[in-house]
Each structure stands twice: as C-alpha cells, then as structure tokens.
PASEBA-1860 file (N, C-alpha, C; in nm, 3 decimals):
! residues 238
1> MHRHMSLL> 0.086/-0.121/0.000/0.000/0.000/0.000/0.089/0.124/0.000 ~ 0.048/0.223/-0.077/0.126/0.346/-0.089/0.141/0.412/0.049 ~ 0.260/0.465/0.072/0.292/0.521/0.203/0.208/0.643/0.237 ~ 0.146/0.709/0.137/0.064/0.828/0.162/-0.085/0.799/0.175 ~ -0.122/0.672/0.169/-0.265/0.641/0.172/-0.332/0.681/0.303 ~ -0.259/0.670/0.413/-0.317/0.713/0.540/-0.346/0.863/0.538 ~ -0.253/0.938/0.479/-0.274/1.082/0.468/-0.391/1.113/0.374 ~ -0.400/1.038/0.264/-0.511/1.059/0.171/-0.644/1.024/0.237
9> RDLQALDH> -0.642/0.919/0.318/-0.764/0.882/0.391/-0.805/0.997/0.485 ~ -0.706/1.054/0.556/-0.735/1.165/0.645/-0.781/1.288/0.568 ~ -0.719/1.309/0.452/-0.758/1.424/0.369/-0.902/1.409/0.322 ~ -0.940/1.288/0.285/-1.077/1.267/0.240/-1.177/1.289/0.354 ~ -1.142/1.241/0.473/-1.232/1.263/0.587/-1.250/1.413/0.612 ~ -1.141/1.488/0.599/-1.149/1.633/0.617/-1.230/1.697/0.506 ~ -1.210/1.651/0.383/-1.287/1.704/0.269/-1.436/1.676/0.285 ~ -1.468/1.557/0.331/-1.609/1.523/0.353/-1.671/1.618/0.458
17> YIDRLRAE> -1.596/1.646/0.561/-1.647/1.735/0.665/-1.665/1.876/0.610 ~ -1.568/1.924/0.533/-1.580/2.057/0.472/-1.699/2.061/0.376 ~ -1.717/1.953/0.302/-1.832/1.947/0.210/-1.964/1.956/0.286 ~ -1.971/1.889/0.401/-2.093/1.895/0.482/-2.117/2.038/0.533 ~ -2.009/2.102/0.574/-2.022/2.241/0.620/-2.072/2.331/0.507 ~ -2.017/2.314/0.389/-2.060/2.394/0.274/-2.205/2.365/0.237 ~ -2.243/2.239/0.245/-2.383/2.204/0.217/-2.475/2.267/0.320 ~ -2.428/2.273/0.444/-2.509/2.336/0.549/-2.525/2.485/0.522
25> VAGLDDGE> -2.417/2.548/0.478/-2.425/2.690/0.442/-2.524/2.710/0.327 ~ -2.512/2.624/0.226/-2.602/2.635/0.110/-2.747/2.610/0.148 ~ -2.767/2.526/0.252/-2.903/2.493/0.292/-2.964/2.588/0.392 ~ -2.886/2.687/0.438/-2.941/2.783/0.532/-3.053/2.864/0.468 ~ -3.155/2.887/0.544/-3.268/2.968/0.496/-3.235/3.115/0.519 ~ -3.208/3.186/0.409/-3.173/3.328/0.422/-3.294/3.419/0.436 ~ -3.412/3.359/0.438/-3.534/3.437/0.458/-3.589/3.499/0.332 ~ -3.537/3.459/0.215/-3.581/3.521/0.091/-3.730/3.497/0.065
33> RVRVAIER> -3.776/3.375/0.092/-3.918/3.347/0.070/-4.006/3.430/0.163 ~ -3.959/3.447/0.286/-4.034/3.530/0.381/-4.034/3.674/0.334 ~ -3.918/3.720/0.284/-3.909/3.858/0.237/-4.003/3.883/0.120 ~ -4.009/3.787/0.029/-4.101/3.799/-0.086/-4.245/3.804/-0.038 ~ -4.278/3.719/0.060/-4.415/3.717/0.114/-4.447/3.850/0.182 ~ -4.349/3.905/0.254/-4.370/4.034/0.320/-4.391/4.144/0.215 ~ -4.314/4.139/0.109/-4.328/4.240/0.004/-4.466/4.231/-0.061 ~ -4.515/4.110/-0.081/-4.650/4.094/-0.136/-4.754/4.149/-0.039
41> SRQRLEQI> -4.735/4.124/0.090/-4.827/4.176/0.190/-4.825/4.328/0.191 ~ -4.706/4.385/0.175/-4.694/4.530/0.171/-4.766/4.588/0.048 ~ -4.753/4.520/-0.064/-4.822/4.565/-0.185/-4.973/4.557/-0.169 ~ -5.020/4.446/-0.107/-5.165/4.434/-0.082/-5.213/4.544/0.013 ~ -5.131/4.575/0.112/-5.168/4.681/0.206/-5.179/4.815/0.134 ~ -5.085/4.842/0.045/-5.091/4.967/-0.031/-5.214/4.971/-0.121 ~ -5.251/4.856/-0.174/-5.372/4.851/-0.257/-5.497/4.881/-0.174 ~ -5.501/4.825/-0.052/-5.615/4.852/0.037/-5.621/5.000/0.072
49> KARYQEIH> -5.504/5.057/0.100/-5.499/5.200/0.134/-5.545/5.285/0.016 ~ -5.503/5.246/-0.104/-5.544/5.322/-0.223/-5.696/5.312/-0.242 ~ -5.750/5.192/-0.219/-5.896/5.175/-0.230/-5.968/5.256/-0.123 ~ -5.910/5.260/-0.004/-5.968/5.340/0.105/-5.971/5.488/0.066 ~ -5.863/5.535/0.006/-5.859/5.675/-0.036/-5.964/5.704/-0.144 ~ -5.985/5.607/-0.232/-6.088/5.625/-0.335/-6.225/5.637/-0.270 ~ -6.253/5.548/-0.175/-6.384/5.552/-0.109/-6.398/5.679/-0.026 ~ -6.287/5.720/0.037/-6.291/5.844/0.115/-6.322/5.962/0.025
57> ATATDQEL> -6.263/5.963/-0.094/-6.293/6.071/-0.189/-6.439/6.066/-0.231 ~ -6.492/5.944/-0.250/-6.634/5.929/-0.286/-6.723/5.981/-0.173 ~ -6.685/5.952/-0.049/-6.762/5.999/0.066/-6.761/6.152/0.072 ~ -6.645/6.211/0.046/-6.635/6.357/0.047/-6.726/6.418/-0.060 ~ -6.722/6.360/-0.179/-6.809/6.409/-0.287/-6.956/6.392/-0.250 ~ -6.988/6.280/-0.187/-7.127/6.255/-0.147/-7.172/6.357/-0.044 ~ -7.085/6.391/0.050/-7.120/6.492/0.150/-7.145/6.628/0.085 ~ -7.066/6.661/-0.013/-7.086/6.788/-0.084/-7.218/6.788/-0.159
65> RLQAFDER> -7.249/6.674/-0.222/-7.378/6.665/-0.292/-7.494/6.676/-0.195 ~ -7.478/6.613/-0.076/-7.584/6.622/0.024/-7.604/6.766/0.071 ~ -7.495/6.837/0.091/-7.506/6.977/0.132/-7.579/7.060/0.026 ~ -7.542/7.037/-0.100/-7.609/7.111/-0.209/-7.756/7.071/-0.218 ~ -7.780/6.942/-0.197/-7.919/6.893/-0.202/-8.001/6.954/-0.089 ~ -7.945/6.957/0.031/-8.016/7.015/0.145/-8.044/7.162/0.122 ~ -7.948/7.230/0.064/-7.968/7.373/0.036/-8.082/7.393/-0.063 ~ -8.090/7.306/-0.161/-8.198/7.315/-0.260/-8.333/7.288/-0.194
73> VRQMEADL> -8.339/7.188/-0.104/-8.465/7.158/-0.034/-8.506/7.275/0.054 ~ -8.409/7.334/0.125/-8.442/7.450/0.209/-8.495/7.566/0.125 ~ -8.440/7.583/0.007/-8.487/7.691/-0.080/-8.630/7.664/-0.126 ~ -8.657/7.536/-0.158/-8.794/7.503/-0.201/-8.893/7.524/-0.087 ~ -8.852/7.483/0.035/-8.941/7.502/0.149/-8.961/7.650/0.178 ~ -8.856/7.729/0.159/-8.869/7.873/0.178/-8.968/7.931/0.078 ~ -8.962/7.883/-0.046/-9.056/7.930/-0.149/-9.199/7.886/-0.115 ~ -9.210/7.762/-0.057/-9.343/7.710/-0.026/-9.412/7.795/0.080
81> YSGRISNP> -9.339/7.839/0.179/-9.400/7.911/0.291/-9.381/8.063/0.284 ~ -9.322/8.108/0.177/-9.298/8.253/0.169/-9.424/8.333/0.134 ~ -9.521/8.265/0.076/-9.642/8.335/0.030/-9.624/8.395/-0.108 ~ -9.506/8.380/-0.164/-9.482/8.437/-0.297/-9.560/8.363/-0.403 ~ -9.581/8.228/-0.378/-9.656/8.149/-0.476/-9.799/8.136/-0.426 ~ -9.890/8.184/-0.507/-10.032/8.183/-0.467/-10.114/8.083/-0.546 ~ -10.058/8.038/-0.658/-10.132/7.945/-0.743/-10.137/7.809/-0.674 ~ -10.258/7.755/-0.647/-10.269/7.627/-0.577/-10.200/7.512/-0.651
89> RELQLLQH> -10.209/7.517/-0.784/-10.146/7.410/-0.864/-9.994/7.414/-0.847 ~ -9.936/7.531/-0.850/-9.792/7.546/-0.833/-9.748/7.505/-0.692 ~ -9.833/7.541/-0.594/-9.802/7.502/-0.457/-9.804/7.350/-0.440 ~ -9.903/7.289/-0.503/-9.915/7.144/-0.492/-9.794/7.074/-0.557 ~ -9.753/7.124/-0.673/-9.637/7.067/-0.743/-9.510/7.086/-0.661 ~ -9.497/7.203/-0.600/-9.378/7.231/-0.520/-9.372/7.140/-0.396 ~ -9.490/7.123/-0.333/-9.495/7.037/-0.215/-9.462/6.893/-0.252 ~ -9.513/6.849/-0.369/-9.483/6.713/-0.415/-9.334/6.697/-0.445
97> EIEQAKQA> -9.274/6.800/-0.502/-9.132/6.796/-0.532/-9.048/6.789/-0.404 ~ -9.093/6.862/-0.302/-9.023/6.859/-0.173/-9.031/6.719/-0.110 ~ -9.147/6.656/-0.117/-9.163/6.522/-0.061/-9.073/6.421/-0.135 ~ -9.068/6.433/-0.268/-8.980/6.344/-0.346/-8.833/6.367/-0.308 ~ -8.798/6.495/-0.289/-8.660/6.528/-0.252/-8.624/6.468/-0.117 ~ -8.719/6.471/-0.023/-8.691/6.414/0.109/-8.675/6.263/0.102 ~ -8.754/6.198/0.016/-8.738/6.054/-0.002/-8.601/6.022/-0.064 ~ -8.565/6.106/-0.163/-8.433/6.087/-0.223/-8.322/6.110/-0.120
105> REEMDAEM> -8.348/6.206/-0.029/-8.250/6.236/0.076/-8.231/6.116/0.167 ~ -8.336/6.043/0.198/-8.326/5.924/0.282/-8.241/5.816/0.212 ~ -8.261/5.802/0.082/-8.183/5.705/0.006/-8.035/5.746/0.004 ~ -8.011/5.876/-0.009/-7.873/5.925/-0.009/-7.810/5.905/0.128 ~ -7.888/5.923/0.233/-7.838/5.898/0.368/-7.799/5.751/0.386 ~ -7.885/5.663/0.335/-7.857/5.520/0.346/-7.729/5.484/0.270 ~ -7.710/5.544/0.154/-7.589/5.520/0.076/-7.466/5.574/0.149 ~ -7.483/5.691/0.209/-7.372/5.751/0.283/-7.335/5.665/0.403
113> LRIWEQME> -7.435/5.608/0.470/-7.410/5.520/0.584/-7.335/5.395/0.539 ~ -7.375/5.343/0.424/-7.305/5.225/0.372/-7.158/5.256/0.343 ~ -7.135/5.374/0.287/-6.997/5.414/0.257/-6.916/5.428/0.385 ~ -6.975/5.490/0.487/-6.905/5.507/0.615/-6.871/5.371/0.678 ~ -6.969/5.279/0.672/-6.944/5.146/0.728/-6.833/5.075/0.652 ~ -6.834/5.090/0.520/-6.729/5.029/0.439/-6.592/5.089/0.474 ~ -6.588/5.220/0.491/-6.464/5.287/0.528/-6.415/5.241/0.664 ~ -6.507/5.224/0.759/-6.468/5.181/0.893/-6.411/5.039/0.889
121> TMKQDIDK> -6.476/4.952/0.810/-6.426/4.815/0.797/-6.288/4.813/0.734 ~ -6.271/4.893/0.629/-6.142/4.897/0.561/-6.035/4.956/0.652 ~ -6.072/5.054/0.733/-5.975/5.113/0.825/-5.928/5.008/0.926 ~ -6.021/4.928/0.975/-5.985/4.820/1.067/-5.894/4.718/0.998 ~ -5.926/4.688/0.871/-5.842/4.595/0.794/-5.701/4.652/0.777 ~ -5.693/4.781/0.749/-5.563/4.845/0.731/-5.482/4.840/0.861 ~ -5.548/4.872/0.973/-5.479/4.871/1.102/-5.425/4.731/1.133 ~ -5.507/4.630/1.109/-5.463/4.493/1.136/-5.350/4.453/1.042
129> AERDLEHA> -5.364/4.488/0.913/-5.259/4.453/0.816/-5.128/4.521/0.851 ~ -5.133/4.644/0.897/-5.012/4.716/0.936/-4.946/4.650/1.057 ~ -5.029/4.609/1.155/-4.973/4.541/1.273/-4.910/4.407/1.233 ~ -4.981/4.332/1.149/-4.929/4.202/1.106/-4.800/4.219/1.027 ~ -4.797/4.321/0.941/-4.678/4.345/0.860/-4.560/4.385/0.948 ~ -4.585/4.471/1.045/-4.479/4.513/1.136/-4.424/4.394/1.215 ~ -4.515/4.307/1.260/-4.473/4.187/1.334/-4.390/4.095/1.243 ~ -4.436/4.076/1.120/-4.364/3.990/1.026/-4.226/4.047/0.994
137> ERLYQAHV> -4.216/4.177/0.981/-4.087/4.240/0.952/-3.990/4.224/1.068 ~ -4.041/4.232/1.192/-3.954/4.210/1.308/-3.902/4.067/1.310 ~ -3.992/3.971/1.283/-3.951/3.831/1.279/-3.850/3.808/1.167 ~ -3.873/3.873/1.054/-3.781/3.858/0.940/-3.643/3.911/0.974 ~ -3.638/4.028/1.036/-3.509/4.086/1.073/-3.435/3.996/1.172 ~ -3.509/3.939/1.268/-3.447/3.848/1.364/-3.396/3.723/1.292 ~ -3.474/3.674/1.196/-3.434/3.555/1.119/-3.308/3.584/1.038 ~ -3.305/3.700/0.973/-3.188/3.737/0.892/-3.063/3.750/0.979
145> EDYRQRKA> -3.078/3.810/1.096/-2.964/3.825/1.185/-2.913/3.688/1.230 ~ -3.005/3.598/1.262/-2.966/3.462/1.301/-2.898/3.391/1.185 ~ -2.951/3.411/1.064/-2.891/3.350/0.944/-2.748/3.401/0.924 ~ -2.729/3.530/0.937/-2.596/3.587/0.916/-2.497/3.536/1.019 ~ -2.541/3.527/1.143/-2.453/3.477/1.247/-2.416/3.331/1.223 ~ -2.518/3.250/1.191/-2.493/3.108/1.165/-2.402/3.090/1.044 ~ -2.426/3.167/0.940/-2.343/3.158/0.819/-2.199/3.198/0.849 ~ -2.182/3.304/0.928/-2.048/3.350/0.964/-1.972/3.243/1.042
153> VLESEIEF> -2.042/3.176/1.135/-1.979/3.070/1.213/-1.935/2.956/1.122 ~ -2.024/2.915/1.032/-1.991/2.804/0.942/-1.877/2.840/0.848 ~ -1.881/2.961/0.793/-1.775/3.003/0.701/-1.641/3.015/0.773 ~ -1.645/3.058/0.899/-1.522/3.064/0.977/-1.467/2.924/1.001 ~ -1.557/2.829/1.028/-1.513/2.692/1.050/-1.457/2.632/0.921 ~ -1.521/2.663/0.809/-1.472/2.616/0.680/-1.333/2.672/0.653 ~ -1.316/2.800/0.679/-1.186/2.863/0.658/-1.078/2.797/0.744 ~ -1.113/2.768/0.869/-1.017/2.702/0.960/-0.977/2.565/0.905
161> HMRERAEL> -1.075/2.487/0.863/-1.044/2.352/0.814/-0.978/2.355/0.677 ~ -1.001/2.458/0.599/-0.930/2.470/0.472/-0.781/2.494/0.496 ~ -0.748/2.570/0.599/-0.607/2.587/0.635/-0.549/2.454/0.682 ~ -0.628/2.382/0.761/-0.586/2.250/0.807/-0.564/2.156/0.689 ~ -0.653/2.167/0.590/-0.642/2.083/0.471/-0.514/2.115/0.394 ~ -0.485/2.245/0.382/-0.364/2.284/0.309/-0.239/2.229/0.377 ~ -0.237/2.230/0.508/-0.122/2.177/0.582/-0.110/2.026/0.561 ~ -0.226/1.958/0.559/-0.224/1.813/0.539/-0.182/1.779/0.396
169> AAQIDSEP> -0.237/1.852/0.299/-0.204/1.825/0.158/-0.057/1.850/0.130 ~ 0.005/1.943/0.203/0.147/1.973/0.182/0.237/1.856/0.219 ~ 0.184/1.762/0.297/0.263/1.645/0.339/0.257/1.531/0.237 ~ 0.173/1.549/0.132/0.152/1.442/0.034/0.224/1.478/-0.095 ~ 0.289/1.382/-0.154/0.358/1.405/-0.281/0.259/1.450/-0.389 ~ 0.309/1.520/-0.485/0.223/1.581/-0.588/0.147/1.478/-0.671 ~ 0.212/1.365/-0.706/0.145/1.267/-0.794/0.025/1.202/-0.725 ~ 0.038/1.146/-0.604/-0.081/1.089/-0.539/-0.186/1.195/-0.504
177> LARYEQLR> -0.142/1.316/-0.472/-0.238/1.422/-0.441/-0.320/1.459/-0.566 ~ -0.250/1.468/-0.681/-0.321/1.500/-0.805/-0.418/1.388/-0.842 ~ -0.374/1.263/-0.823/-0.461/1.148/-0.852/-0.585/1.153/-0.763 ~ -0.564/1.183/-0.637/-0.675/1.195/-0.542/-0.774/1.304/-0.585 ~ -0.722/1.422/-0.619/-0.808/1.534/-0.658/-0.890/1.500/-0.782 ~ -0.827/1.434/-0.879/-0.897/1.397/-1.003/-1.010/1.299/-0.974 ~ -0.979/1.198/-0.891/-1.081/1.098/-0.858/-1.194/1.161/-0.776 ~ -1.157/1.247/-0.685/-1.258/1.313/-0.601/-1.355/1.392/-0.687
185> ERLGGTAV> -1.302/1.464/-0.785/-1.389/1.543/-0.872/-1.475/1.454/-0.961 ~ -1.418/1.345/-1.009/-1.489/1.258/-1.104/-1.589/1.167/-1.035 ~ -1.562/1.128/-0.910/-1.644/1.026/-0.843/-1.730/1.083/-0.731 ~ -1.767/1.207/-0.741/-1.863/1.263/-0.647/-1.810/1.289/-0.508 ~ -1.681/1.317/-0.497/-1.625/1.358/-0.369/-1.560/1.248/-0.289 ~ -1.574/1.123/-0.333/-1.513/1.012/-0.259/-1.410/0.944/-0.348 ~ -1.282/0.967/-0.316/-1.174/0.911/-0.396/-1.108/0.791/-0.329 ~ -1.127/0.777/-0.198/-1.063/0.670/-0.122/-1.168/0.576/-0.067
193> AVVEQNAC> -1.146/0.447/-0.088/-1.236/0.344/-0.033/-1.156/0.258/0.063 ~ -1.223/0.219/0.173/-1.159/0.134/0.274/-1.182/-0.012/0.236 ~ -1.079/-0.092/0.260/-1.094/-0.237/0.239/-1.161/-0.296/0.363 ~ -1.278/-0.354/0.342/-1.355/-0.415/0.451/-1.391/-0.557/0.412 ~ -1.338/-0.652/0.484/-1.364/-0.795/0.456/-1.331/-0.828/0.310 ~ -1.215/-0.778/0.269/-1.162/-0.801/0.134/-1.250/-0.745/0.024 ~ -1.328/-0.643/0.056/-1.415/-0.580/-0.042/-1.402/-0.428/-0.034 ~ -1.440/-0.361/-0.142/-1.440/-0.214/-0.147/-1.558/-0.163/-0.065
201> SVCHTLLT> -1.532/-0.069/0.025/-1.637/-0.019/0.113/-1.739/0.069/0.040 ~ -1.705/0.116/-0.081/-1.795/0.206/-0.153/-1.885/0.129/-0.250 ~ -1.823/0.051/-0.339/-1.904/-0.023/-0.438/-1.932/-0.166/-0.394 ~ -1.867/-0.208/-0.283/-1.890/-0.340/-0.221/-1.849/-0.457/-0.312 ~ -1.761/-0.427/-0.407/-1.710/-0.535/-0.492/-1.599/-0.611/-0.420 ~ -1.605/-0.744/-0.426/-1.501/-0.827/-0.364/-1.371/-0.811/-0.442 ~ -1.264/-0.778/-0.371/-1.136/-0.754/-0.437/-1.069/-0.887/-0.473 ~ -0.998/-0.886/-0.585/-0.930/-1.008/-0.630/-0.807/-1.033/-0.543
209> PYTLKRLQ> -0.766/-1.157/-0.533/-0.642/-1.188/-0.460/-0.523/-1.110/-0.513 ~ -0.521/-1.087/-0.644/-0.410/-1.011/-0.703/-0.408/-0.869/-0.649 ~ -0.523/-0.806/-0.640/-0.531/-0.669/-0.588/-0.491/-0.664/-0.442 ~ -0.538/-0.760/-0.365/-0.503/-0.764/-0.223/-0.353/-0.786/-0.203 ~ -0.294/-0.868/-0.288/-0.150/-0.892/-0.277/-0.072/-0.767/-0.311 ~ -0.118/-0.695/-0.413/-0.049/-0.570/-0.451/-0.056/-0.470/-0.336 ~ -0.173/-0.464/-0.269/-0.186/-0.374/-0.155/-0.083/-0.405/-0.047 ~ -0.057/-0.534/-0.028/0.036/-0.576/0.078/0.182/-0.550/0.041
217> NEDALIAC> 0.213/-0.563/-0.087/0.354/-0.568/-0.126/0.405/-0.444/-0.200 ~ 0.317/-0.363/-0.256/0.364/-0.253/-0.341/0.343/-0.118/-0.275 ~ 0.444/-0.033/-0.292/0.429/0.107/-0.249/0.373/0.185/-0.368 ~ 0.245/0.159/-0.396/0.181/0.218/-0.513/0.036/0.249/-0.480 ~ -0.023/0.333/-0.565/-0.166/0.364/-0.551/-0.245/0.253/-0.618 ~ -0.314/0.175/-0.538/-0.391/0.063/-0.590/-0.538/0.102/-0.590 ~ -0.603/0.083/-0.706/-0.742/0.124/-0.720/-0.834/0.003/-0.724 ~ -0.955/0.023/-0.682/-1.058/-0.081/-0.694/-1.083/-0.108/-0.841
225> ESCGRLLY> -1.083/-0.235/-0.879/-1.101/-0.271/-1.019/-1.241/-0.238/-1.070 ~ -1.335/-0.219/-0.977/-1.473/-0.192/-1.018/-1.502/-0.042/-1.027 ~ -1.479/0.033/-0.917/-1.517/0.175/-0.917/-1.400/0.271/-0.939 ~ -1.277/0.220/-0.930/-1.160/0.302/-0.957/-1.110/0.384/-0.841 ~ -1.169/0.370/-0.724/-1.125/0.448/-0.608/-0.997/0.388/-0.549 ~ -0.918/0.475/-0.490/-0.795/0.430/-0.427/-0.828/0.350/-0.302 ~ -0.755/0.241/-0.282/-0.787/0.150/-0.174/-0.697/0.175/-0.053 ~ -0.761/0.179/0.063/-0.689/0.196/0.189/-0.726/0.079/0.279
233> DPMLAE> -0.624/0.006/0.324/-0.648/-0.110/0.411/-0.601/-0.075/0.551 ~ -0.692/-0.053/0.644/-0.652/-0.014/0.780/-0.568/-0.122/0.850 ~ -0.586/-0.246/0.812/-0.508/-0.353/0.872/-0.362/-0.339/0.834 ~ -0.334/-0.304/0.710/-0.195/-0.285/0.666/-0.136/-0.160/0.731 ~ -0.221/-0.059/0.751/-0.173/0.065/0.814/-0.127/0.037/0.956 ~ -0.197/-0.053/1.024/-0.158/-0.090/1.161/-0.024/-0.164/1.160
END
C-alpha cells in the first residue's frame, strides 16, 4: 500500500467534513421566501390603502352633494311658505317635489351610511394589516440576523479547516495528491475506499487476490477494479 494512503484517507475525511459544512451553508434559509411574502403583503396593504382613499374621496363628494341637495330643499321650502306662490297648482307641485326630494334624501343617507361602514371596515383591515406586517418584519429581521450569524460561524469553520487541509495536503507528494483530486472530482467527492472484509467499502465489490496482494507488497496507488477508487487497508496501516 502506498505510504501516503493514510494521509489521503485523512484528507478525504477532512474534505467530507468541509463538504458537509458547505452544504449546510447552502441549505441555510436566508429568509428570501419570507421577504417575498412580506413584500407581497406590503403591496396588498398599499392597494387597500389606495382603495380606502378612493372611497374616502367618494364619501367627500357625497357629503358635498348632500349639502347642495339640502340647500336646494331649504330653498324650495322657503318658497313654499314665503307666500310668494299663490297658485294652488304650483303650490301642490312644489310640495310634491319637496316630498320626493326628502325621499331621495333618505336614500342618499342610506348610501352615505353604507360608505361610512365600508370605510370603517377597511380602516380596521388596514390597522390589522399594518400590525401584522410590522410583526412579520420584526420576525424577518431576527431571522436574517440569526442567518448571518450562523453563516459567519460556518464560514469561519470552513476557513479554519481549509487551512488544516492545506497543511495536510502539503505532506503528500504531488502525484498521489493530483490522482486523489482527479478521482474526487470525477467520483462525487469520494476518492478513497476502505478495504472491509476483502471488499471495497464504496461499491462493495469483492477484491481479487491479485489486488489484495499488490496492496500488501507494493508502495503504489492501488485502485478498486470496479469503481476506480484508491484502496486503503486499515489492517496494513496498523
């Protein structure tokens, strides 16, 4: 077995750990989905506010129309009781017009009440939406801060182990190190397989007597005949 296989085995264990740390960093929830949901909620809130302003403007216009309408009714009533109109037919028509105006006024009042109730409901909806949005934003900020702290810890740990890896790799000759790196890239991160009960620990193929003998007698990189990974026999290392 090659004299650097123990170091390559250790290097692979370190690489696997660094890979797990990187996967953990990649899997951290940065809160982007929550942020998008908050932004949608904010947009909906702005839409509700815009609708509220439209209804408020309608209510203002309605109040102005009511004031003008009331002024017209008061003028008609003033004409009715002023004595200026003496013709019974004209008086009767004016009185009928006043009665119709008062009925219309009741309908306008009912419409105005409906608008006020709608505005009150929307105002309550706006208040609740603002509170919910504020609460969600606080939770989001706390989540982001926790994410940043967790990411910083993991990245610091990765940096530490990368320095450790560089020190370990410096102890390995260039040819076996290059072979290891090539296999690691080609075989999904696992370049070294342990010999377990005369078989490869990764592909579980039973090793030939010839391969086992080479492991015992040669200072060379011996690969599994099936998967191509470098073989490390802990029994020989002992």
